[in-house]
Structure formats: C-alpha cells, structure tokens
C-alpha positions in Angstrom: 27.6 50.0 -10.8 29.3 47.5 -9.7 32.9 46.8 -11.4 34.8 43.5 -11.5 38.7 43.0 -12.3 39.9 39.9 -13.8 43.4 39.3 -14.9 42.6 35.2 -15.5 40.0 32.8 -16.5 39.8 31.6 -12.9 38.4 35.3 -11.6 36.6 35.9 -15.3 34.4 32.6 -14.7 33.7 34.2 -10.9 32.7 37.7 -12.3 30.6 36.3 -15.3 28.7 34.1 -13.0 28.3 36.8 -10.5 27.2 39.8 -12.9 23.7 38.7 -13.3 21.6 41.3 -11.4 21.6 45.2 -13.2 23.7 46.6 -15.6 27.8 45.7 -14.3 31.4 46.0 -15.8 33.4 43.7 -16.3 37.2 44.7 -17.4 39.3 42.0 -18.5 42.7 40.7 -20.3 41.7 40.4 -23.7 44.5 38.8 -24.8 44.2 35.9 -22.3 40.8 35.5 -21.8 37.3 34.5 -24.3 34.1 36.3 -23.3 31.1 35.3 -22.9 28.1 37.3 -23.8 25.9 38.6 -20.7 22.9 41.0 -20.9 23.7 42.4 -17.5 27.3 43.5 -18.1 28.9 46.1 -20.1 33.2 44.2 -20.9 36.0 45.8 -21.9 39.9 45.1 -22.1 41.9 46.6 -19.8 43.0 49.9 -21.6 43.2 53.7 -21.5 39.5 53.7 -22.6 38.6 51.4 -19.4 40.5 53.4 -17.3 38.9 56.6 -18.3 35.2 55.3 -18.0 36.3 54.1 -14.4 37.5 58.0 -13.6 34.0 59.4 -14.6 32.4 56.6 -12.6 34.7 57.7 -9.7 33.6 61.4 -10.7 30.3 61.2 -10.7 29.8 59.2 -7.2 28.6 55.9 -9.5 31.4 53.0 -8.4 28.9 50.2 -6.5 30.6 47.5 -5.5 34.2 46.6 -6.6 35.4 43.1 -6.9 38.8 42.1 -6.7 40.7 39.2 -7.6 43.2 40.1 -5.0 45.4 43.2 -3.3 47.9 44.1 -6.4 46.4 46.4 -9.0 47.2 49.6 -11.2 46.0 53.4 -9.7 42.8 53.0 -11.1 41.6 50.4 -10.0 42.4 51.1 -6.6 40.9 54.6 -6.7 37.6 53.0 -7.8 38.2 49.9 -4.7 38.6 53.1 -3.2 35.7 54.9 -3.8 33.5 51.7 -3.9 30.7 50.9 -1.8 32.0 47.6 -1.0 35.0 45.4 -2.2 34.5 42.1 -2.3 36.8 39.4 -4.2 37.1 36.8 -7.0 38.8 33.6 -6.9 41.7 34.1 -8.8 43.5 31.0 -8.5 45.8 29.0 -5.2 45.5 32.2 -2.7 42.2 30.6 -2.2 43.6 26.9 -1.1 46.5 28.3 0.6 46.6 28.8 4.5 48.6 32.3 3.9 48.1 34.0 0.7 50.5 35.5 -1.1 48.3 38.6 -3.0 46.7 39.5 -0.5 47.4 42.1 2.5 45.1 40.8 5.6 45.2 44.2 7.1 43.3 45.3 4.4 40.8 42.9 3.6 37.4 44.3 5.3 35.4 41.7 7.8 32.1 42.2 5.7 33.9 41.1 2.8 32.7 38.0 0.4 35.2 36.0 -1.7 33.2 34.4 -4.2 34.3 30.6 -5.0 33.8 27.0 -6.8 31.0 24.9 -6.3 33.6 21.9 -6.1 36.0 23.3 -3.5 35.7 21.7 0.0 38.6 22.4 1.5 40.3 26.7 1.6 43.1 27.9 2.9 43.3 28.6 6.7 42.7 32.4 6.2 39.9 31.8 5.0 38.4 30.2 8.5 35.4 32.9 9.5 35.6 34.7 6.8 32.6 35.4 4.4 32.9 32.7 1.5 30.1 31.7 -1.3 30.1 29.0 -3.9 28.5 30.6 -7.7 30.2 28.8 -10.3 31.8 25.5 -11.2 35.6 25.0 -11.5 35.0 22.4 -14.2 33.5 25.2 -17.0 36.7 27.5 -16.1 39.6 26.5 -19.0 37.0 27.1 -21.7 37.9 31.5 -21.4 41.1 30.6 -22.5 41.4 32.7 -25.3 45.0 31.7 -25.9 44.6 28.3 -25.2 41.6 27.0 -27.0 43.0 23.8 -29.1 43.5 20.5 -27.7 46.6 18.4 -28.2 47.1 14.3 -28.1 49.1 13.8 -24.9 48.7 10.3 -25.2 51.1 8.2 -23.6 53.0 11.2 -23.6 55.2 12.4 -21.0 54.1 15.7 -20.1 55.1 19.1 -18.0 53.2 21.5 -16.8 55.7 24.8 -16.0 54.8 26.1 -12.8 56.1 27.0 -9.4 57.9 24.0 -7.9 59.6 22.2 -10.8 62.8 24.4 -11.1 63.9 21.5 -8.9 63.3 18.5 -12.3 65.9 18.0 -14.0 63.8 18.5 -17.4 66.3 17.1 -20.0 66.2 13.8 -18.0 62.3 13.5 -19.7 64.0 13.3 -23.4 63.0 15.4 -26.3 59.7 13.9 -27.0 58.2 15.0 -23.3 55.6 18.0 -24.1 55.8 20.9 -22.3 53.5 23.7 -21.5 54.2 26.6 -20.8 52.9 29.4 -17.8 50.1 31.8 -19.4 52.3 34.3 -18.1 55.3 34.5 -20.1 57.6 36.0 -17.2 56.9 32.6 -15.7 58.0 30.5 -18.1 61.7 28.9 -18.5 62.0 27.9 -21.8 65.8 27.2 -21.8 65.3 24.4 -19.3 64.1 22.3 -22.2 63.8 22.7 -25.9 59.9 22.4 -27.1 57.8 24.6 -25.0 54.0 24.9 -25.7 53.3 28.5 -24.6 50.3 28.9 -26.8 47.4 27.4 -28.3 46.6 24.6 -26.4 44.8 24.0 -23.4 46.2 21.8 -20.9 43.6 20.9 -18.5 41.3 20.4 -21.6 44.0 18.0 -23.7 44.7 16.5 -19.9 41.0 15.3 -19.6 40.3 14.2 -23.8 43.4 11.4 -23.6 45.5 9.3 -21.1 49.0 10.9 -20.9 51.3 8.1 -19.2 53.2 10.8 -17.1 52.8 14.4 -16.1 55.2 16.9 -14.0 53.2 19.9 -12.3 54.1 22.4 -9.5 52.0 24.9 -7.7 49.4 25.4 -10.6 45.5 25.6 -10.7 45.9 22.7 -13.2 47.2 20.5 -10.9 44.0 20.9 -9.0 42.1 20.7 -11.6 43.1 17.3 -12.2 42.8 16.3 -8.6 39.6 16.9 -9.3 38.7 15.6 -12.7 41.6 14.0 -14.0 39.1 10.7 -15.5 42.1 8.5 -16.2 43.8 6.7 -12.9 46.3 5.5 -15.4 47.8 8.4 -15.4 50.6 9.1 -12.9 51.2 12.3 -11.3 53.8 13.6 -10.2 53.4 17.3 -8.0 56.1 19.4 -7.1 55.3 21.7 -4.2 57.4 24.8 -3.4 55.6 25.0 0.0 53.2 22.2 0.7 52.5 23.4 4.2 50.7 26.5 2.8 48.7 24.1 0.5 47.3 21.8 3.1 43.9 22.0 1.5 45.4 19.9 -1.4 46.6 17.0 1.0 43.0 15.1 1.1 42.6 15.1 -2.6 46.3 14.3 -3.2 45.8 11.3 -0.5 43.0 10.5 -2.4 44.3 9.1 -5.5 46.7 6.2 -5.5 48.0 7.6 -9.2 49.1 10.9 -7.7 52.6 11.2 -5.4 53.6 14.3 -3.7 57.5 14.0 -4.8 60.3 15.3 -2.6 63.9 17.4 -3.3 65.8 14.0 -4.1 62.6 12.6 -6.5 62.9 15.8 -8.0 67.2 15.2 -8.6 66.3 11.6 -10.4 63.5 12.6 -12.3 62.8 9.7 -14.9 63.4 9.4 -18.1 60.1 9.1 -20.6 
C-alpha cells in the first residue's frame, strides 16, 4: 500500500492528484484540512489509530511507496519510510522554490526520488536542479482544501497583512486599527501581540484577495505570496513583499519583476511602513 503524508493543503492537493492508481493511504491533518472524496485511497487523520495501521503495514511488509512532504516527521512515519519500497516527495510549500531547502536533509534524499509539484511552477529552487520533478496538480485549487479557512472576508479597499516570516520588521501599529491581519494557520507562527486584530480562523486568505481588490497587501515568506504572484486579478492592489532571505528565493525574482504593482521591500522600507 502506498502511503501519503500531508500536513497542509499544499501536500494534500498533490497527494489527492497522485492517489488515483490502486489502493493508497493518505494520512492528513484533520484539524486544518478538508478531505476530497476519492475511490482510490483510505484517508485518516493523524492519530493513534493511523499509527497502528502504519505499524501493521510495516510488520506485514505491506508498505509500498511512501510520499513525504519533507524530512521532519514523528517516529511512526519515519519507520514507514524506512520500510518503503521507495520514497518520493510532495510539494509542501516554499522549500520547492528555495535554492537551499529548510526542511530537507539532502544527504538523505535518494537520487531516484521524485518531487511532485504544481503545473504552474515555471522555475524551482536550485536544489532541485538535476533531481526528478513531476508536475501533477493545479496550484490554483489548493486553497479549497483548507478546513479552518472556508469563508471569504471583504477586503475591498483595505490594508491587508498576511502574517509570515519577514513581516517581523514591519511596524504593524502604523497600519491603523482597520487593517485586516490574517494570522498563520500554524498558531505558533503568529504574533498577536503585535496587533489588536488578528484573524486566525475561518477566512481563506487567497480566495478573499482574489475576490475583491484590496488597497494594499503586506506579505512575507508565505505561499499566499506565491499565489498572488500567479493569480492576483487586481493590478491596482499594491503588494509589499518582505523576505528574510530574498537570495534564497530567487525563483520568485522574475515573478516579482513581472508585476508593476509588486514591490520587494528592504529593512528601511519596513521601519517606515505607510499608514493606511
């Protein structure tokens, strides 16, 4: 049985596209994700029950191919990967676009492994040069799998902040009390003390920003940034981009340069972020 490990909507959308041949097992974060029905896979949230099933598959030597989003996992997943016939990888976010990935140990990345990603991605991170890559799913669809973020919020004319790495340099207090601040789906990555109003649940960032034109968007190292670079339909929306390590995300450089409404900010820009 092939096994897919999914922690977010990105890896789940890739897994769902792949799990179309034979019976597979998709283990996913059932707090964050909506499952899409499939006749080709058994789907289970991360749980003791799921780990018991992994143990059974290992003991009966029934582990086929294991698909991982990266190299950081609980022991039951690592044990299944060790018993696998082969290990391949699911796009999980920005590491696919970074020149040096943060969540992979490349010494443990087998030369015959394939990374599965999105049709739309034209340029990938330098670490994937010479490695096998297959494009199997549409990046446009991935937000539809966000369980906690199913509703839209009207952002027309608003200043919007997407909590992400890089924005720690931005003085959110200067943006005014009416700024709409989207917290990160991972609550450990939020900084609610920096602003009075942080939306951490219910609202889909990408769908909201593509439904109505915001006045201005502040965004850091976030998959939402990549989504806006590909699909934002509103050229009047100013997008201010703050990256902790812009050199490591050189795959985004041509995308940023292709949009006159997108500006890559530096440290001095961050200190004097304009008021809304």
